[in-house]
C-alpha positions as CSV (number, residue, x, y, z in Angstrom):
1,X,-46.6,-22.7,49.7
2,X,-48.2,-25.6,51.7
3,X,-45.4,-27.9,50.5
4,X,-42.6,-26.1,51.6
5,X,-43.3,-25.6,54.6
6,X,-44.0,-29.2,55.2
7,X,-40.3,-29.2,53.3
8,X,-39.0,-27.4,55.9
9,X,-40.3,-29.2,58.9
10,X,-39.2,-32.4,57.4
11,X,-36.1,-31.4,57.1
12,X,-35.9,-29.9,60.6
13,X,-36.8,-33.1,61.8
14,X,-34.5,-35.4,59.4
15,X,-31.6,-33.0,60.8
16,X,-31.4,-32.6,56.9
17,X,-30.9,-28.9,55.3
18,X,-33.0,-28.9,51.8
19,X,-30.4,-28.3,49.4
20,X,-31.1,-25.2,47.4
21,X,-29.5,-25.3,43.9
22,X,-26.5,-23.4,44.0
23,X,-26.2,-19.8,42.7
24,X,-23.2,-18.9,39.7
25,X,-21.1,-15.8,40.6
26,X,-21.2,-13.2,37.8
27,X,-18.1,-13.0,38.8
28,X,-16.8,-15.8,36.8
29,X,-19.5,-14.9,34.0
30,X,-17.4,-11.4,33.7
31,X,-14.2,-12.9,33.9
32,X,-14.9,-15.2,31.4
33,X,-16.0,-12.4,29.3
34,X,-12.8,-10.3,29.8
35,X,-10.9,-13.2,28.7
36,X,-13.1,-14.0,25.2
37,X,-13.3,-10.1,24.2
38,X,-8.9,-10.2,25.1
39,X,-8.5,-13.2,22.6
40,X,-10.9,-11.7,20.0
41,X,-8.8,-8.0,20.0
42,X,-5.4,-10.3,19.6
43,X,-6.7,-11.9,16.6
44,X,-8.2,-9.3,15.1
45,X,-5.0,-6.4,15.9
46,X,-3.0,-10.3,14.5
47,X,-5.2,-10.0,11.0
48,X,-4.9,-6.5,10.6
49,X,-1.2,-6.0,11.3
50,X,-0.6,-9.4,8.5
51,X,-2.7,-7.5,6.0
52,X,-0.9,-4.4,6.2
53,X,2.5,-6.0,6.5
54,X,1.3,-8.3,3.2
55,X,0.7,-4.8,1.8
56,X,4.1,-3.2,2.7
57,X,6.3,-6.3,1.4
58,X,4.1,-6.5,-2.1
59,X,5.2,-3.0,-2.7
60,X,1.7,-1.4,-1.8
61,X,-0.2,0.5,-5.0
62,X,2.0,-1.8,-8.1
63,X,-0.4,-1.5,-10.4
64,X,-1.9,-4.5,-9.4
65,X,0.3,-7.4,-10.1
66,X,0.3,-8.0,-6.0
67,X,4.1,-9.3,-6.3
68,X,6.7,-8.1,-4.5
69,X,9.7,-7.1,-6.7
70,X,13.5,-7.4,-6.3
71,X,15.5,-4.0,-5.4
72,X,15.4,-2.1,-8.5
73,X,18.3,0.1,-9.7
74,X,17.7,4.0,-10.0
75,X,18.3,6.0,-12.7
76,X,17.7,9.0,-13.7
77,X,16.4,10.7,-16.9
78,X,17.8,13.5,-18.5
79,X,20.5,15.6,-17.2
80,X,22.8,14.0,-14.4
81,X,22.2,17.1,-12.7
82,X,19.7,19.8,-14.2
83,X,17.0,16.5,-15.2
84,X,14.9,17.6,-17.9
85,X,13.3,20.4,-19.6
86,X,10.5,20.7,-21.4
87,X,7.6,22.7,-22.7
88,X,4.2,21.9,-21.2
89,X,0.3,23.1,-21.8
90,X,0.0,22.9,-25.4
91,X,2.1,25.2,-27.8
92,X,-0.3,27.9,-26.8
93,X,0.9,27.6,-23.5
94,X,4.2,29.0,-22.8
95,X,5.1,27.3,-19.5
96,X,7.9,25.2,-18.8
97,X,9.2,22.4,-16.8
98,X,11.9,21.7,-15.4
99,X,12.2,18.4,-13.1
100,X,14.7,15.6,-11.8
101,X,12.2,12.4,-13.2
102,X,14.1,9.2,-11.4
103,X,12.8,5.2,-12.6
104,X,12.7,2.1,-10.3
105,X,13.9,-0.2,-13.1
106,X,14.0,-4.0,-13.2
107,X,17.7,-5.1,-12.9
108,X,16.7,-8.4,-14.8
109,X,15.2,-6.7,-17.8
110,X,18.7,-6.8,-20.3
111,X,16.9,-5.3,-22.9
112,X,16.2,-2.2,-20.8
113,X,19.1,-1.9,-18.3
114,X,23.0,-2.8,-19.2
115,X,23.6,-5.8,-16.1
116,X,27.2,-4.6,-16.2
117,X,26.8,-0.5,-16.3
118,X,23.9,-0.4,-14.6
119,X,22.9,1.8,-16.9
120,X,19.7,2.0,-20.0
121,X,20.6,0.5,-23.3
122,X,20.7,3.2,-25.8
123,X,17.7,2.5,-27.8
124,X,15.9,2.0,-24.2
125,X,16.9,5.2,-23.6
126,X,15.8,6.8,-26.5
127,X,12.1,4.8,-26.2
128,X,11.8,6.1,-22.7
129,X,12.8,9.9,-23.0
130,X,10.7,10.4,-26.2
131,X,7.7,8.5,-24.0
132,X,8.6,10.7,-21.0
133,X,8.8,13.9,-23.0
134,X,5.3,13.2,-25.0
135,X,3.5,12.4,-22.3
136,X,4.4,15.2,-20.1
137,X,4.0,18.0,-23.5
138,X,0.3,16.2,-23.9
139,X,-0.5,16.8,-20.5
140,X,-2.9,20.5,-19.0
141,X,-1.2,22.8,-16.5
142,X,-4.2,21.6,-14.8
143,X,-3.2,18.0,-14.1
144,X,0.5,19.5,-12.5
145,X,-1.1,20.1,-9.7
146,X,0.1,18.5,-6.3
147,X,-2.7,16.7,-5.2
148,X,-2.9,15.3,-8.7
149,X,1.6,14.2,-8.6
150,X,0.3,10.3,-7.7
151,X,-2.1,9.9,-11.0
152,X,0.7,11.6,-13.0
153,X,3.3,9.0,-12.0
154,X,1.2,6.1,-12.3
155,X,-0.3,7.6,-15.7
156,X,3.7,7.8,-16.8
157,X,4.6,4.4,-15.3
158,X,1.8,2.3,-17.4
159,X,2.5,4.2,-20.7
160,X,6.8,3.3,-20.4
161,X,5.9,-0.3,-19.1
162,X,3.2,-0.7,-22.2
163,X,6.0,0.4,-24.4
164,X,9.0,-1.4,-22.9
165,X,7.3,-4.5,-21.5
166,X,5.3,-5.0,-18.1
167,X,7.2,-4.7,-14.8
168,X,10.2,-3.0,-16.8
169,X,8.9,-0.4,-14.7
170,X,8.7,-0.2,-10.8
171,X,7.8,2.9,-9.6
172,X,8.3,6.4,-10.4
173,X,10.0,9.6,-8.1
174,X,9.8,13.4,-8.4
175,X,12.4,14.5,-7.1
176,X,13.1,18.4,-8.3
177,X,10.1,20.2,-10.0
178,X,10.1,23.4,-10.8
179,X,6.5,25.2,-13.7
180,X,7.3,28.5,-15.0
């Protein structure tokens, strides 16, 4: 304490004021913190947005293929007006399903799609109808619940792609559904 008094007296005699260490203003730290937080938030937003857009461009859940595909050709199964009618739930189920099912097909599969008329090749149409009818007939009534519809479509898509070749069916859409 005596040293401080001597320094103050010496400074007063010499006419110089002792320089005190500068205190940094807390406002600078707050401004820097806000700027860093904004940059971090912007970076996270850009990252999340690019990830979401990348998922949308890849078609969302595309069976693990992870590739963007060209626009498909949409073809309805069965009767153009009524769709398909099938007995479901096994031989003792006694339930009928009338459904409009539309397949989004890969236009590059000439063995499945006629490139000129944008219709099924005759042999491919027979295979598609057979696989679809067998799939629907063998499916239990409980599997037709609305909550399980996405899983049902995925299973049918996988069954069709395993027979027609991977990537032949892009997606399946159900346009009408009546179970009695």
